[in-house]
Every structure is written in structure tokens, then in C-alpha cells.
C-alpha positions, 0 to 999 in steps of 0.5 A: 498472510498480508503482503505489503508492497513498497515502491522506493526511490532515493529514500535514504532519509524516509525508508527507515521510519516506514519499515519501523512502523511495519515492523511495530504492527500488531498483526505479524502474519505479513511479508514486506516487498521493497521494491527499489526502483534503481536508486542512487542514493544509500537506499538499498543499504538502509533496506538491507539492514532491515533484511538482515534483522527480519526475514519478512522484510524482502528487497528486490530491485528493478534494473531499469527505472519503471516508476512507482506503477511498475515497482508496484507490479513487480512486488504483486508479481513476486508476493504471496500473501492472501491479502495486498497492502500497497505502501509509499515509502514516506507512509507510516502505519499506526501500530493497529492497521494491519489488525484492524484491517483484517478484522474488517475483512473478516467481518465483510469478506467480500470487500475492499477495506479502506481507512482514513489517512492522516497527514502529520507534520515532523513534529508528529501533528496531524495537519490534515484528514483524508475521510473520503466515504468510501463504502459500497460501490464506489465507481461512479463517485469515483468517475465523478471524483467525489471520492479518492482511495489513498495508496495506503489505506486499502487492503485488498484481497489476491483474489481480486486481481486477476491477469487485467487488473493491474497498475497501468505503468503508463499512467504518469499521475493518478494511478491510485484513481486509476487502480481503484476505477478497475477494482471498483467496477467488481468489488465493492469497499467497507470503510474503517471509520474509527 
């Protein structure tokens, strides 16, 4: 099972599209933890509509504002999947996103699986691509800022998260870089290039 973890804060107009894309996945063995970080808009009501539609969608609310890293840690602690997929509340998954990642993980079982990411405009046109070469041991390239791993692009085995590897809740920016520095010291990466 894949645990998808989404931190959310005041995203009532965006979270529905994100959850729709998850419900449309061709790979169906997943759970999705939406961790609300004390939203003040109607985000909770929108997500509750999805919770009622599909039992794989789960909602938890941080009572104190913890920021995205804290919300991701909350989701990590609550989740039960064999794989972890961190996702953001304004991201959209292509329908075969999880299916492809699982297939590559079975082919390369000792690697974190990453993929390309596209930035699209409101007309669904790709306006930028993130195509960093994240393959093999990337620790040195991460340190030198030659590569980057998008939050939404990595499928990570739960076993790679020991008690010391977590999102740094005191890190105000570059949280993905920090997390993948921790992971890449121990694990290799493989890239879904298609």
C-alpha cells in the first residue's frame, strides 16, 4: 500500500483537484492522509466531502500551526503504507503516477523512485519541466545544488524512515532538499525517465 501524505492550509479552491487526481489513479492500493494545519477557510468541509466518498481518504487536523514539515511528520506517523508519497495540496497526479512508481520500485527495490514534474498553467498547458537527473548516489550533487527532488516526485519505502529521518520542523524553506540530503546519505535513487 502507498500512503499519500498531503499537508494543507487554506486550500479550499485547490485541494479538490488534487484529491480528484488521486481518486483517478490506476493503482488503487493507497490511503491518503490530508493533514490540515489549522485552516481558517472551508478546506475542512471540502476534504470531508472526499472522506465521505472514499474511505481511503483520511483527514486529521493539527490543533496548532506546525507548517508543512510538521504536517508531513504527522501524516507519516499516522500512515500505514509500505511506501510513502508526499504530495502538496496544489499538485495533480497523472493517472498512472503511482502505478509506474510501484513498477519501478519492484524493478529497483533498493532505490527511492523519482520522476519528472510538470508545471502547468490554468489552461492545462505545460509551461516548465523539472527534469533533474536523480539517479544513483545523489548526495554530493544535492550538496552542490546540481540536482533537486520535488516533493511530489518521490516514492519512498517506509523502511527508509528510521526514527532519525523526519522533516525538520524548524526549517523555514528548502525542506525537500533537507529531507533528501538525509535520505541520500543512505539510499540510491532511480528515475522514471518516460
